[in-house]
N, C-alpha and C positions, 0 to 999 in steps of 0.2 A: 495165502493171505496173511498179512500182518495185522493182528488183532490186539489192540491195546485198551486196557481199562485204566482210566484216570480217576483216582479218588484222593481224598485228603481232607484236611481241615477247612472249614469255612473261613475265608479270608487268607488262606494259605497260598493262593496263587493258581488254583486249578484253571481258571478262565485264561489267565496269561499263558499258562503252559499249553492250553488248547490252541490259542492263537499262534504260538510258535510251531506247534505240530501241523497246523493248517498250512503254514508257510513251507513246511517240509513235505507237502503233498499228502498229508493224512486227511481222510474224510472224517470230520469231527461231528459228533452228535452230543448235545449237552442235555443232561438230566433225563436220560432215557430210563424208564421204569425197569427195574431189574427183571421183572417177569417177562419182559419183551426181549431180553438180551439174546437168547438162543434163536428166537424167531428172526431177529434182525440179522444174526450171523447166517442163518439159512438163506435169507434174501440176498445177502452179499455173495455167498457162494454160488447162488443161482445165476448171478450176472456174469459168471465165467470170466473173471479178470477185470471187470469194470472198477471194482473197489478192491484194490490190492493192499491198501493201507488204511485201516479204520481205527479211530480212537473214540471211545465212549466215555463221557464224563458222568460219573455217578455221584449221587448225593445220598449217603447211607448213614442213618443215625439210630437205628433200632435193631434189636436182636433178630426180629423177624426179617429185616432187610438183609442182615448178614446170612441168615439161613438160606434165603432166596438167592443171594449172590453166589454163595459157595456151591449151592446145588446147580446153579446155572453154569458156573465155571467147570464143574464136573461134566456137565452135558457137553460143553464146548470141547473138552478133552476127548470125550467119546466120539464126537463128530470129526475129530482129527484137526481141529482148529488150534493152531499154536498161538496161545494168548500170553500176554504179559501184563503185569500190574505196575503202574506208576503211582506212587503215593507222594502227594505234595503237602508240605507242612511249613510252619514257621513258629518262631518262639511266641510264647503267650503275650509278651510285651509288644511284639511286632503286630500281632493280630489285633490286639486291643487298640493300638494306635491307628491301624488301618480302618477299623470300624468307627473310631472317633472321627477320622477325617472324612469318611463317607457319610456319616450321620445316619447310618442304617442300623437296625437292631440285629443282633446275632439270632439265627433261627431258633436256638434253644432257649433264648430269653422269653420268647412268646409262649413256649410250651411250659416252662418251669418257673417263670417270673423271678429268675435269679439275676445276680449282677453279671456284667459282661465278663470279667475275669473268671467267675464261676462257670459261666456257660462255655468258655473256651476250654477250661480244664475238664469239664464234663464231656465235651465232644471228643477230646483227646483220649479219654478213657474208653469211650464207646467205640472209637475207631481203632483201638489197639489191635484187635484180631485181623483187621484188613491190613494194617501196617506190617504185621508179622508175616503175612503171606505175600507182601509186595516184592517184586523183583528189583525195583529201584525206588529209592527214597531221595527226594530233593527237598532240602530245607532252603526256603527262599528268603530267610532273614538276611537283610543287608544286600541282597542281590539286585543289581540293576537289570533292566530288560535284556541288555546285551549279554550280561553274565548268565542269565537264565537260558538264553538262546544257546550260548556256548556249551552250557552243561547238558542241555537236551541233545544238542548235536553230537556231543561226545558219546551219548548213549545210542542214539537212533540213526546216525548218519555214518556211513562207512568212512573211516579215516578221521572222523571227528570234526570235519569241516562243514561249514554252513553252505547251503545252496547259494550259488552265485547271485549277486544283486542283479535284478532285472532292470535294464536301462531302456528308456524310451527317448529317442532323440527327435525333437519336434522342430521343424522349420516353420516360421510364422512371419506375418507382416505386422509391423507395429501399428499400421493404420487400422488394423482389426483388433488390436488389443493383445496384451501378453497372456499366454495360457495360464489359467488360474491355478493349475496344478504343478506349475514349474518349480523345480528346486534350484536349478542354476539357470541364469539367463545371460546370454552373450549377444551383444549388439554388433553386427558386422556391417553397419551402414557406413563405416569409414572406408570400406573397400570400393574400388571403382565399380560403377553400376552398369551392367550390360544393357539395362533398359534404354540407355542413350545411344546404343550402337544399333543402327537400323536393322541390320540382318539378324540381330539377337533379341530385339525388343519383344517379339511374339513367341520366343522360345522360353524354356525354363532350365533350371539347374539340372534337370534330368537329361538334358541334351548335352552331348559331349562338347559341342561348340561353346556353350555357355560355361560349362565346368572348366574347360581348358582356359577360357578367357579369364575367369575369376582367379585361377591358380597360376596365371602367367605373371602376376605381379609379386615382387619380393615381399611386400608387406603381408600378403596372404600367407606365404610360406612361413614367415617369421611368426605370425599370429598362430598358425596351426602348430608349429613346433612348441611354442610356449603353452598352448592350450593342452596339447597331448601330455606334456610334462606335468601340468597341474592335475589333469584327470588321473593319470597313472599314480599320482601321489594321493589324491583324495579318495578314490574308489575303495581301496582296501580299508581305509579308515571309516568310511560310511558303513561298509559291511561289518566291520568289527563292532560298531556301535549299534548294530541291529537293524539297519535300514534294508528293507527287502526290495524296494523299488526306487528308482531315481529318474526324474524327468529333467532332461537337459534341453532347454529351449534356445534356439538360435534365430535371431530376428533381423530382417532387413526391412525396407519400406513396405513392399507389397507381398513379400513371401513367395516370390516366383523364381528369383535368380540366385542372389548371393547366399541367402540363408539355406536354400535347398542344396546348393553346391557344398557349402561347409558342413551341413548336417550329414550329407552322404559321406564325406571324408571322415567325420568323427565316428559315425556308426561303423564304418569299415575298419577304422583303427581299433575300436573297442572290441569288435568281433575277433580281430586278429589276436588281441590279448586274451581271448577266451571268455569274454563276458557275453551273455545273451543280450544283444543290442538290436533295437528295431527302429526303423525310420517312420516318421509320420509327417508328411508335408501338408500341414493343415490348410493353408490358404492358397495352394498352388492353382486351384481352379477358380478362384475369386478375382473379381476385378477385370 
């Protein structure tokens, strides 16, 4: 089992780091009490492989918490759990700016009634022992989300590459509305409609007769060539910018014939490129 402790400064980016780790298939738990750490590890071990990658986000600001944490880490080692510590921080000015933008008080301000910069410095001093024991330290000052993802992947993913972007190819009918979660929408109503061919009217793009009819026209092949070229260009850039999922919506009038056929072709092409692509024919049973 891969057991990761995520700690660091308030406003440093622990929550963002946890979101990235979730995308990398870590089971993340936020603000778990230190006293429950070993009990949670025992539960994970008892599942016998259900939780292979676990990340616990801790919020530690007192000497008592350090004592509990370090004692718990020693217990994990005795249990044979291979744990690591990720410490997330940022510059004082960056944290002050983030709190100003969020309009939330720093946790230590309520305890000591000090200024925001003083609270940031105080927390940095308090967390020094944890930082010293950390296996990895990430400073998020000036990092975009995609840059943070890349940094975390360099540490926790073999080869330092991010998990492939997950693609959902949705065939739909414009008469029922565009999917609200669509990222890219393509209108294929310019293609000849099998609906007006009597022997194809009551079939769908899942039937070979309809699929072959749609792709028998040169404009379909030209469209697919251009679309595949655009997708092969766009997808690596989306992944580089940190997008973990992408919804490609293909629409015709009713969502039975042309959109289904084209969606099948696109999903097959993306799968051949190595992307996890799935088909969803939203309106194929409607109308």
